[in-house]
N, CA, C and O atoms as a MOPAC input file, in Angstrom:
PM7 MOZYME 1SCF
protein

 N      3.91800 1   -20.31800 1   -11.18300 1
 C      5.28700 1   -20.60100 1   -11.55700 1
 C      5.97200 1   -19.29600 1   -11.94700 1
 O      5.38200 1   -18.44000 1   -12.60600 1
 N      7.22200 1   -19.16100 1   -11.53100 1
 C      7.99900 1   -17.96200 1   -11.88500 1
 C      8.19500 1   -17.88800 1   -13.39600 1
 O      8.28400 1   -18.90800 1   -14.08000 1
 N      8.26000 1   -16.66800 1   -13.89400 1
 C      8.42300 1   -16.44500 1   -15.32600 1
 C      9.72300 1   -17.04000 1   -15.85900 1
 O      9.71400 1   -17.68900 1   -16.90500 1
 N     10.84300 1   -16.83100 1   -15.16000 1
 C     12.11300 1   -17.36000 1   -15.66400 1
 C     12.09600 1   -18.88800 1   -15.74400 1
 O     12.66000 1   -19.47100 1   -16.67000 1
 N     11.45400 1   -19.52700 1   -14.78000 1
 C     11.35400 1   -20.99100 1   -14.80700 1
 C     10.44000 1   -21.44200 1   -15.94000 1
 O     10.74000 1   -22.42800 1   -16.61300 1
 N      9.33100 1   -20.74200 1   -16.16300 1
 C      8.42500 1   -21.10900 1   -17.25700 1
 C      9.12500 1   -21.01300 1   -18.61000 1
 O      8.97900 1   -21.89700 1   -19.45400 1
 N      9.87700 1   -19.95000 1   -18.81400 1
 C     10.58500 1   -19.77300 1   -20.08200 1
 C     11.58500 1   -20.90100 1   -20.32000 1
 O     11.77600 1   -21.33200 1   -21.45700 1
 N     12.22100 1   -21.37700 1   -19.25300 1
 C     13.17800 1   -22.47800 1   -19.38400 1
 C     12.46200 1   -23.80800 1   -19.61500 1
 O     12.82800 1   -24.55600 1   -20.52100 1
 N     11.44300 1   -24.11000 1   -18.80300 1
 C     10.74400 1   -25.39200 1   -18.91700 1
 C     10.03900 1   -25.51600 1   -20.26700 1
 O     10.02100 1   -26.59800 1   -20.85400 1
 N      9.46000 1   -24.42300 1   -20.76400 1
 C      8.77000 1   -24.45400 1   -22.05800 1
 C      9.75200 1   -24.39300 1   -23.21900 1
 O      9.36400 1   -24.52200 1   -24.38000 1
 N     11.02800 1   -24.19600 1   -22.89700 1
 C     12.11200 1   -24.12800 1   -23.88000 1
 C     11.97700 1   -22.95500 1   -24.85000 1
 O     12.45100 1   -23.02200 1   -25.98400 1
 N     11.33300 1   -21.89000 1   -24.39800 1
 C     11.32700 1   -20.64400 1   -25.17200 1
 C     12.69500 1   -19.98200 1   -25.07400 1
 O     13.15900 1   -19.34500 1   -26.01900 1
 N     13.34000 1   -20.14200 1   -23.90900 1
 C     14.71400 1   -19.68300 1   -23.69700 1
 C     15.47700 1   -20.86800 1   -23.11600 1
 O     14.96300 1   -21.58400 1   -22.25600 1
 N     16.70400 1   -21.07100 1   -23.58800 1
 C     17.44900 1   -22.28800 1   -23.29400 1
 C     17.81100 1   -22.48100 1   -21.82200 1
 O     17.69200 1   -23.58800 1   -21.29700 1
 N     18.25400 1   -21.40900 1   -21.14900 1
 C     18.68600 1   -21.52700 1   -19.75900 1
 C     17.94300 1   -20.53300 1   -18.87300 1
 O     17.54000 1   -19.46000 1   -19.32100 1
 N     17.77100 1   -20.90700 1   -17.61000 1
 C     17.06700 1   -20.04300 1   -16.66900 1
 C     17.82500 1   -18.75100 1   -16.41600 1
 O     17.20500 1   -17.70100 1   -16.24800 1
 N     19.15000 1   -18.80000 1   -16.38500 1
 C     19.92700 1   -17.58200 1   -16.16200 1
 C     19.76600 1   -16.61700 1   -17.33500 1
 O     19.71700 1   -15.40200 1   -17.14300 1
 N     19.68600 1   -17.16200 1   -18.54700 1
 C     19.46900 1   -16.31900 1   -19.72400 1
 C     18.06900 1   -15.70700 1   -19.66400 1
 O     17.89000 1   -14.54100 1   -20.01500 1
 N     17.08400 1   -16.47800 1   -19.22700 1
 C     15.72400 1   -15.97000 1   -19.06400 1
 C     15.69100 1   -14.85600 1   -18.02400 1
 O     15.00000 1   -13.85200 1   -18.19500 1
 N     16.44500 1   -15.04400 1   -16.94700 1
 C     16.52800 1   -14.03700 1   -15.89800 1
 C     17.14800 1   -12.74700 1   -16.43500 1
 O     16.66600 1   -11.65600 1   -16.13100 1
 N     18.20700 1   -12.86600 1   -17.22800 1
 C     18.85900 1   -11.68700 1   -17.81200 1
 C     17.93800 1   -10.96900 1   -18.79500 1
 O     17.94400 1    -9.74000 1   -18.85600 1
 N     17.15200 1   -11.71400 1   -19.56000 1
 C     16.20700 1   -11.11100 1   -20.50400 1
 C     15.15400 1   -10.30300 1   -19.75100 1
 O     14.76200 1    -9.22200 1   -20.19100 1
 N     14.70300 1   -10.82400 1   -18.62700 1
 C     13.72300 1   -10.09800 1   -17.81300 1
 C     14.34300 1    -8.83200 1   -17.21900 1
 O     13.70300 1    -7.78100 1   -17.19300 1
 N     15.58000 1    -8.93000 1   -16.74400 1
 C     16.27100 1    -7.77200 1   -16.17600 1
 C     16.48500 1    -6.67900 1   -17.22200 1
 O     16.48500 1    -5.49200 1   -16.89500 1
 N     16.66800 1    -7.08200 1   -18.48300 1
 C     16.88800 1    -6.12500 1   -19.57600 1
 C     15.55800 1    -5.61200 1   -20.15700 1
 O     15.54700 1    -4.91400 1   -21.17100 1
 N     14.44600 1    -5.96300 1   -19.50700 1
 C     13.10200 1    -5.52300 1   -19.90900 1
 C     12.75500 1    -5.94500 1   -21.33400 1
 O     12.14400 1    -5.18500 1   -22.08500 1
 N     13.15400 1    -7.17700 1   -21.70000 1
 C     12.82400 1    -7.70200 1   -23.01900 1
 C     11.66400 1    -8.67000 1   -22.98100 1
 O     11.29900 1    -9.23500 1   -24.01200 1
 N     11.07200 1    -8.87700 1   -21.80300 1
 C      9.93900 1    -9.78800 1   -21.65700 1
 C      8.77000 1    -9.01100 1   -21.05100 1
 O      8.92300 1    -8.31500 1   -20.04800 1
 N      7.59700 1    -9.14400 1   -21.68200 1
 C      6.40300 1    -8.50500 1   -21.12800 1
 C      5.27500 1    -9.51800 1   -21.06200 1
 O      5.20400 1   -10.44700 1   -21.86600 1
 N      4.40200 1    -9.32200 1   -20.09800 1
 C      3.24000 1   -10.19000 1   -19.91700 1
 C      1.99500 1    -9.31700 1   -19.94600 1
 O      1.88400 1    -8.34900 1   -19.19300 1
 N      1.07100 1    -9.66400 1   -20.81100 1
 C     -0.19500 1    -8.93700 1   -20.94400 1
 C      0.03300 1    -7.44300 1   -21.16900 1
 O     -0.70300 1    -6.60700 1   -20.64400 1
 N      1.06500 1    -7.11600 1   -21.95900 1
 C      1.30000 1    -5.73700 1   -22.34800 1
 C      2.14700 1    -4.90500 1   -21.40600 1
 O      2.35300 1    -3.71900 1   -21.66600 1
 N      2.64500 1    -5.47900 1   -20.32100 1
 C      3.50000 1    -4.69500 1   -19.42900 1
 C      4.78100 1    -5.46300 1   -19.12200 1
 O      4.77400 1    -6.68900 1   -19.01400 1
 N      5.88000 1    -4.72300 1   -18.98500 1
 C      7.18600 1    -5.32400 1   -18.70500 1
 C      7.14600 1    -5.92800 1   -17.30100 1
 O      6.65800 1    -5.30900 1   -16.35500 1
 N      7.67000 1    -7.14700 1   -17.18900 1
 C      7.63300 1    -7.84500 1   -15.89800 1
 C      9.02100 1    -8.35300 1   -15.52700 1
 O      9.90800 1    -8.47600 1   -16.37200 1
 N      9.18300 1    -8.64600 1   -14.23500 1
 C     10.44100 1    -9.18200 1   -13.71400 1
 C     10.40400 1   -10.70700 1   -13.76700 1
 O      9.36200 1   -11.30700 1   -14.03000 1
 N     11.55400 1   -11.31900 1   -13.51400 1
 C     11.67700 1   -12.78000 1   -13.55500 1
 C     10.80300 1   -13.45000 1   -12.49300 1
 O     10.43000 1   -14.61300 1   -12.65000 1
 N     10.47700 1   -12.74300 1   -11.42800 1
 C      9.67700 1   -13.32100 1   -10.35100 1
 C      8.17100 1   -13.24900 1   -10.62600 1
 O      7.37600 1   -13.68700 1    -9.79400 1
 N      7.77000 1   -12.70500 1   -11.77300 1
 C      6.35100 1   -12.61400 1   -12.12800 1
 C      5.71700 1   -14.00200 1   -12.08700 1
 O      6.31000 1   -14.96600 1   -12.57000 1
 N      4.51600 1   -14.11200 1   -11.51400 1
 C      3.79900 1   -15.38100 1   -11.39200 1
 C      2.98300 1   -15.62500 1   -12.65900 1
 O      1.94700 1   -14.99300 1   -12.86400 1
 N      3.44600 1   -16.53600 1   -13.50200 1
 C      2.77700 1   -16.83500 1   -14.77300 1
 C      1.49800 1   -17.62300 1   -14.50900 1
 O      1.48200 1   -18.53800 1   -13.68600 1
 N      0.42100 1   -17.25900 1   -15.22000 1
 C     -0.85100 1   -17.94900 1   -15.09200 1
 C     -1.30900 1   -18.41700 1   -16.48100 1
 O     -0.91200 1   -17.84200 1   -17.49400 1
 N     -2.13200 1   -19.44600 1   -16.52200 1
 C     -2.67800 1   -19.92500 1   -17.79200 1
 C     -3.51000 1   -18.80300 1   -18.40000 1
 O     -4.32300 1   -18.18100 1   -17.71600 1
 N     -3.30300 1   -18.55000 1   -19.68200 1
 C     -4.01600 1   -17.48200 1   -20.37200 1
 C     -3.20000 1   -16.22000 1   -20.54800 1
 O     -3.58500 1   -15.34500 1   -21.32400 1
 N     -2.07700 1   -16.10100 1   -19.84300 1
 C     -1.20200 1   -14.93300 1   -20.01000 1
 C     -0.63300 1   -14.88800 1   -21.42000 1
 O     -0.33700 1   -15.92400 1   -22.01500 1
 N     -0.48300 1   -13.68300 1   -21.94700 1
 C      0.16300 1   -13.49400 1   -23.24400 1
 C      1.54900 1   -12.91200 1   -22.98100 1
 O      1.68600 1   -11.81100 1   -22.44800 1
 N      2.57100 1   -13.67100 1   -23.36600 1
 C      3.95500 1   -13.26200 1   -23.15100 1
 C      4.55000 1   -12.77000 1   -24.45800 1
 O      4.32600 1   -13.36100 1   -25.51500 1
 N      5.30900 1   -11.68600 1   -24.38000 1
 C      6.00900 1   -11.15000 1   -25.54600 1
 C      7.49600 1   -11.11700 1   -25.20700 1
 O      7.91200 1   -10.47400 1   -24.24300 1
 N      8.29300 1   -11.82300 1   -26.01700 1
 C      9.73400 1   -11.92200 1   -25.78200 1
 C     10.46100 1   -11.33600 1   -26.98100 1
 O     10.21000 1   -11.72600 1   -28.12100 1
 N     11.37400 1   -10.38500 1   -26.71500 1
 C     12.12100 1    -9.73800 1   -27.79900 1
 C     13.53900 1   -10.29100 1   -27.84900 1
 O     14.30000 1   -10.18000 1   -26.88800 1
 N     13.88100 1   -10.89000 1   -28.99300 1
 C     15.22100 1   -11.41100 1   -29.26500 1
 C     15.83200 1   -10.53800 1   -30.34700 1
 O     15.64600 1   -10.82700 1   -31.52900 1
 N     16.54300 1    -9.49500 1   -29.99800 1
 C     17.14000 1    -8.60800 1   -30.99600 1
 C     16.06800 1    -7.98600 1   -31.88000 1
 O     15.25200 1    -7.20000 1   -31.39900 1
 N     16.06100 1    -8.32700 1   -33.16500 1
 C     15.06800 1    -7.79100 1   -34.10200 1
 C     13.77500 1    -8.60300 1   -34.11300 1
 O     12.75200 1    -8.13300 1   -34.60900 1
 N     13.81600 1    -9.82200 1   -33.56600 1
 C     12.67300 1   -10.73800 1   -33.61400 1
 C     11.84900 1   -10.64400 1   -32.33100 1
 O     12.39800 1   -10.53600 1   -31.23500 1
 N     10.52900 1   -10.68400 1   -32.48200 1
 C      9.63400 1   -10.69100 1   -31.32800 1
 C      8.73600 1   -11.91400 1   -31.41400 1
 O      8.16000 1   -12.20500 1   -32.46200 1
 N      8.62300 1   -12.63000 1   -30.29400 1
 C      7.78800 1   -13.82200 1   -30.23600 1
 C      6.66700 1   -13.55600 1   -29.24000 1
 O      6.91800 1   -13.15900 1   -28.10200 1
 N      5.41900 1   -13.77900 1   -29.67800 1
 C      4.26200 1   -13.65300 1   -28.78800 1
 C      3.64400 1   -15.02700 1   -28.60900 1
 O      3.36000 1   -15.72100 1   -29.58600 1
 N      3.43600 1   -15.42100 1   -27.35000 1
 C      2.85000 1   -16.72600 1   -27.05600 1
 C      1.77700 1   -16.58200 1   -25.98400 1
 O      1.82600 1   -15.68200 1   -25.14500 1
 N      0.79900 1   -17.49900 1   -26.03600 1
 C     -0.22400 1   -17.58300 1   -24.99900 1
 C      0.08800 1   -18.81100 1   -24.15700 1
 O      0.34200 1   -19.88500 1   -24.70300 1
 N      0.07200 1   -18.66900 1   -22.84600 1
 C      0.37200 1   -19.77000 1   -21.93400 1
 C     -0.83600 1   -20.70300 1   -21.88700 1
 O     -1.95100 1   -20.27800 1   -21.58200 1
 N     -0.60100 1   -21.98400 1   -22.19300 1
 C     -1.67300 1   -22.97500 1   -22.18000 1
 C     -1.62300 1   -23.88900 1   -20.96400 1
 O     -2.66500 1   -24.32600 1   -20.47300 1
 N     -0.41700 1   -24.18200 1   -20.47200 1
 C     -0.29900 1   -25.03700 1   -19.28900 1
 C      0.98000 1   -24.70800 1   -18.52900 1
 O      1.92700 1   -24.14100 1   -19.07300 1
 N      0.97400 1   -25.08500 1   -17.24800 1
 C      2.13000 1   -24.86700 1   -16.37300 1
 C      2.57700 1   -26.22100 1   -15.85000 1
 O      1.91800 1   -26.80200 1   -14.98700 1
 N      3.69000 1   -26.73000 1   -16.36200 1
 C      4.25000 1   -28.00200 1   -15.91700 1
 C      5.58200 1   -27.73300 1   -15.23700 1
 O      6.37500 1   -26.91600 1   -15.70400 1
 N      5.82200 1   -28.43000 1   -14.12600 1
 C      7.08900 1   -28.24400 1   -13.40500 1
 C      8.27000 1   -28.74700 1   -14.21900 1
 O      9.36300 1   -28.18600 1   -14.14600 1
 N      8.05400 1   -29.80100 1   -14.99400 1
 C      9.08500 1   -30.30500 1   -15.89000 1
 C      8.39100 1   -30.97100 1   -17.07200 1
 O      7.24500 1   -31.40600 1   -16.96700 1
 N      9.08700 1   -31.04400 1   -18.18300 1
 C      8.50200 1   -31.64400 1   -19.37600 1
 C      9.60000 1   -32.13800 1   -20.29900 1
 O     10.74400 1   -31.68700 1   -20.22900 1
 N      9.23600 1   -33.06600 1   -21.15800 1
 C     10.17600 1   -33.54900 1   -22.15800 1
 C     10.22600 1   -32.55000 1   -23.30300 1
 O      9.30400 1   -31.75800 1   -23.49600 1
 N     11.30600 1   -32.60100 1   -24.05200 1
 C     11.50500 1   -31.65100 1   -25.14500 1
 C     10.35400 1   -31.69900 1   -26.14700 1
 O      9.90800 1   -30.65400 1   -26.62000 1
 N      9.87000 1   -32.88900 1   -26.47400 1
 C      8.79100 1   -33.03100 1   -27.45500 1
 C      7.46700 1   -32.46300 1   -26.94300 1
 O      6.64100 1   -32.00300 1   -27.73200 1
 N      7.26300 1   -32.49600 1   -25.62100 1
 C      6.00000 1   -32.01900 1   -25.03900 1
 C      6.02600 1   -30.54100 1   -24.68000 1
 O      4.98400 1   -29.97100 1   -24.35600 1
 N      7.19200 1   -29.91000 1   -24.73100 1
 C      7.32400 1   -28.51300 1   -24.31800 1
 C      6.50600 1   -27.57800 1   -25.20100 1
 O      6.02900 1   -26.54900 1   -24.72200 1
 N      6.33600 1   -27.90800 1   -26.46200 1
 C      5.58600 1   -27.06000 1   -27.40000 1
 C      4.11500 1   -26.96900 1   -27.00100 1
 O      3.45000 1   -25.98500 1   -27.32600 1
 N      3.59800 1   -27.97900 1   -26.30200 1
 C      2.19800 1   -27.98800 1   -25.88400 1
 C      1.92700 1   -27.02800 1   -24.72900 1
 O      0.76800 1   -26.82100 1   -24.37100 1
 N      2.97100 1   -26.43500 1   -24.13400 1
 C      2.78700 1   -25.51700 1   -23.00300 1
 C      2.36100 1   -24.12300 1   -23.44900 1
 O      1.90600 1   -23.32200 1   -22.63300 1
 N      2.50700 1   -23.82700 1   -24.75100 1
 C      2.15700 1   -22.48600 1   -25.23400 1
 C      1.66800 1   -22.56500 1   -26.67700 1
 O      1.84900 1   -23.56600 1   -27.37000 1
 N      1.03700 1   -21.46200 1   -27.10200 1
 C      0.57700 1   -21.33500 1   -28.49100 1
 C      1.10300 1   -20.02600 1   -29.02800 1
 O      0.90000 1   -18.97100 1   -28.42600 1
 N      1.79300 1   -20.09100 1   -30.18100 1
 C      2.33200 1   -18.87300 1   -30.79100 1
 C      1.20700 1   -18.03600 1   -31.37400 1
 O      0.28200 1   -18.55900 1   -31.99600 1
 N      1.29900 1   -16.73500 1   -31.16600 1
 C      0.31400 1   -15.79300 1   -31.69600 1
 C      0.94200 1   -15.01500 1   -32.83900 1
 O      2.15000 1   -14.77700 1   -32.83600 1
 N      0.13300 1   -14.61600 1   -33.82100 1
 C      0.68500 1   -13.85500 1   -34.96300 1
 C      1.12600 1   -12.46300 1   -34.58500 1
 O      1.60700 1   -11.71500 1   -35.43600 1

């Protein structure tokens, strides 16, 4: 699954276009390296997303094409 789509489906970022812009601005990295929106996300990847002063690190647990809002949290695990 593409990174921008994963960020939207998992609800880490609200819209796919915003996820795409974050990737273009090099604010998203996977496994320690900056990646583009077309990056192929795999289970076990560690994603780091920078929102201004805040940084969120998550581990990918599952890849679902679509999910309900309540189930979206099960797609990843936040890391300290």
